[in-house]
N, C-alpha and C positions, 0 to 999 in steps of 0.2 A: 643619494640614490636617484637615478634618473626615472622618476615615475612617469614622465611624459612618453616613455617608450611603451607604456601599457595603455591599451584602449580606454578611453574615458569612461565608458559605461562599466568596464571591469574595475577600474580604480575605485569607483564608488559603490561597488557591489557588496551587498551583505550576503555572504555565502550561506548556503544551507547548513544547518547544524544537525548532524545525525545524533542519534542516541548514543550515550556513552558505552564504550566497549572495553571494560576493564580487563587487564591481563594480570595473572598471577595473584588475584584476590579471590577469596571465598565470599561470594555475595549471592544473594537471591536476585536474579536478574529478570526484572519484570518491566523493563523500560523500552524495549525495541520490538515488541510484537512478534518475537520468534516463537516457533512451535516447540513446546517442551518435550515432544516425543520424537524418536528417530525416524528417518525416512524408511521407505520400503526396503525389505531385505533384498529385493531385486536390484536396488541401487547399490547396495554394498557388494553384491555379487558382480555387477557390471564394473565396478571400480577395481575389484580384485582381478578381474579377467581382462582389464583394458590392456591392449597391446601397446607397450611403450615404444615400439618401433614406429608407430604411426605419428609420434610426436615430431618427427623430423619433416613431416609433410603438412601442408596447409589443410585445414578442415574443409568440409563442404561449405561453400560460401553462403548458401541460403538455407542451411539447416533443413534440407529436404525431408529427411526421415522423420524429424520431429514435427515438421509442418504436416506431413501426411498423416501422422497419428492424431494430431490435433484436429485436422479436417474430419477424420473419422469420428472423433469424439463429439464434434459439434455439428455434424451433418452438413458440411459445406465442402467446397472445393479447395484444393491446395492453394489456388490463386487468391483465396479469401483469408489467408493466414500469413502473418509475419512474425518471426521469432527474433527477439532482441536480447542484448546483454543486460538482462534485468529489465523490469518494466520502466525504470528510470531512463534507460536509453531510448525506449520507444517514445516516451513523453518528449524527450529532447528532439528526436527526429521529427515528431509531429510539429514542433515549433519551426523547424526548417522547411517542411514540406507544405504546410497549410497556412502559413502566415506571411504575408507580404511585409516589406520593411515599413510600410505605412499602416499595417494592421495592428491588431491587439489580441490579447489572450484573456479570457474570462475564467472565473472559478468562484466557488462559494467562499465566504469568509465567516467562520473559520473552516479551513479544510487543509489538505496536505500542503505543508509550508514550502515544499520544493517548487510549487507552481509559479509564484512570483519571482523566484530566483531564475527559473528557466526563461521567463519573459525578460528579465533584466539582462541575462546573458545574450539573448537575441536582440536586445536593445529595442524592444517594442513596448507599447503601452499595455497596461493591465486594466481590467474591468471587473473588480470584485463585486460580488452580489452578497450583501449581508444577510445572513440567516436571522430569524427573529430571536427573541430572548430565550426561547427554549430550543433553539437550533433546528427549527423546522423549515421545510421547503419554502422557498420564495421563487416565483417564476421569473427567469431572466427574460429580457426583451429579445425579440426574434432577430434584431439587427445589432445586438450589443457589441459583438466582436467577431473576429475571424475564426477563432478556435476556442471552444469552451471545455475545460477539464471538469468533469462531474464525477466526484468520488461517491460511489454508492455500493455498500454502506459507507457512510462518510467517516473520515478521520480528521481530527481526533475525537469527534463527538459520538462515534460508535453506532449511530442510528441509520436505518435504511429509509431512503425517500420512497414514497409510493410509486410503483411502476407506472401507474396511469399518469402521474404528473410528469415523470421522466419522458414518457412517450409523447405526451402533448407538447412538451418542449422540443423534442426531436422533430416532430412534424412541422413546426413553424420556424425553427431556427434556420437562418440563411447560411451559416458557416458549418464547420465540422464540429460535431459533438463527440468527445471521447469519454465514454463511461468507464471509469477506473474501478474495476471490480476486484481489487487486491484481496478483499476479505469476504468475497461472495460465498465461499464454501462453508462459512459459518452463518449464513443468512438463510431466510425462508423463501427468497425470491431472487431471480436474476434477470438481466436485461440482454443476454446474449442474442436472443432472437431479434432484437431491435437492430443489431448490427447487420443482420442478413435481410432485414426488411427495408431499411432506409439507406439511401445512397450517401448520406452525409454522416453516418454514425459508425463509430468504432467502439468495440468493447475490449478492454484491456484486462489481462490477468497475469498473475505471477505464480511461480513455483516456490517462492520464498516462504510463504505463510503455511498454507494447508499441506503442502507437499514436503515441508521440513527441509528445504534446500536453499536457505538464504545465502549460504556461502558460495553457491554456484553462480548466482546472478543469471537467472533465466526468466524472461517474461515474454508474453506474446499478445498479439492483438488480432482481432477478427473484424472483417468489414468488407465493403464492396471492393471488387478487384482493382478499379482505378486508384483507390486510396492506398491499397496495399502496394501496388506498382510504384506509386510515388515514394513510399517509404523505402522500397528496394533501391530506388535511384539515389537516395541521399545517405544510405547507411555506409558504414565502413566496409571495406572489401571482405573481410572475414570477421564479422562482428561477434560470433559466438564460437568459442574454442571447442576443439574436438572432445575433450573430456566432458565439458558441460553438455554437449549434444548427446553423448552416449548415456550419461547418467539421467538426463532429462527424459530421454526415451524410455529408460527403464522405469522411472517413476510413473510416467504416463501409461505404462503398460500394467500398472497395479493401482488403478483408481480405487479399488476396494480398500486398500490399506490407508490411503489418504482419507477416505470418507469415515473409516473407523476412528482414526485419530481426531478428525473434526468433531465427531459425535462425542468423544470423550471431553474435548475442550468445551463444547456447548453445555454438557452436563456440569462441568466444573464452573463454567460461567454462571449458570443458574444458581448453583450453591453459593458461590462467592457473592453474587448480587444480593441474595437473601440475607447472608450474614452481615454484609456491610450496611444494608438497610436497617437491620436490628441495632447496629451501632449508631444509627442516626444519620447515615450518609444519604444524600440524594443521588440515586443511581439512575443514569439514563438508560432507556431500553436498548440494550446492545444486540446487534446482529453481526458482531465481529469477534475476534479472539482477544478482545480487551474490553475494559470497562472505563467509562467516562463518569467520574464521580465528583460530587461536591461534598467536602467534609462537613460534619456538624458544626454548629456555630462556635463551639468551644475552641476550635483550632482553624487556622487559615490553611489554604492549600499549600502555600509556600512552607509554612512551619511543618506540616505533615510530611511533605517531600523531604525536608532537611532531617527531621527526626527519624524517618524510615531509613534514610541513608546512614545515620548514626547506628542504626540497628543492623546494617549490612544488607538492606533491601533497597534496590533501585527501582523507582517508578519514574514516570515522565511528567515534568511540569512545564507548562507553556505560559510564561508571564504575558501580561497584557490585559486590557479592559474586557475583552470578550472571553478569554480563556483562563485568566488568572485565578479564578475561584475554584478551578477543577484540577484534578490530577488524572492521568491516564495510567491504568494498571493492566499489564499483559496477564492473560490467564496462564498460570504456570501449572506444573503437575501437582499432585495431591500434597506432597511435602512442602512445596513452595507456597501453595495457597494457605496451608496450615501455619507456616512461619509468618506469612504476611498478617493473618488474622491475629496471631499471638502478639505480634509487634503493635498492631493497631490498638488492641485492647490495652496493652501496657502504656502506650502513648496517651490514650484518652483518660486513663486513670491517673496520669501524672507521674508514672514511674520512670519515664524517659524525659529528662530535663534538658 
């Protein structure tokens, strides 16, 4: 095999590993932070009424109708909104638009494991900022890097960083700060206003989690017009397909449905957190649609992950010195939460060997 044909940085690249997506198996799937409840009925109606004849034409190249609705929701101009093929595309475009070849990308450690992969793809340096032993905020240096990805609430740790700390960082940082708010609809506070206040701040959101549209791949970012214009310059010609645009608009026209689902998940999160605490788990204070938990001393996180899998329940395990003592558990529906707790009880009693 002529590996020399492949760019050197790609040859040595450790690719992002997504959560397992089993097919044809009956499992309780609590490993990828998907919403357990269906999207708005308006989305279903828009799909049923979609004009198949439009498939032969290219979609709107800049998702103007979706951008207009988002501008309305966030009280800004259309020029302050960019819509992408999932939030991951927006992240990748930011590495193109805001990082010179001599630049670098920063992020907290631990955080979203795609960030260092995107830096490696761009072949630029990384500047990880280690969180403390309880995964709390650490102030990055103002000249640390060109672009800083700041997930808030953070993943996989589930906790929200104080807005005052985030804003203090944005005020002093010399590069671009992207506040990744993938889980913000399950949180008590947001940073959207910072993107409209500071010229170097972008706030990123997705329709995958709270809007129950993970299969569509729709994300968006809000920020100062020059930053948005830069993303427009480097995106693909037609980066969001016509079906996704139509269904995203339908979802955004029914924010009440999303918020009702989010409230159900928050209530389930509180109940699951209390139940796992009763089992002896150390449960981090979550403001997401998942829990970050350390099992009781009787079992390791790796063993819990393996034994839950044997019971047909998938959760997420991240090996490593910082994350290897924890597992991440997506908040499922009532039946899925009950199945998880039943399995955990059996495992801790030794009934699952």
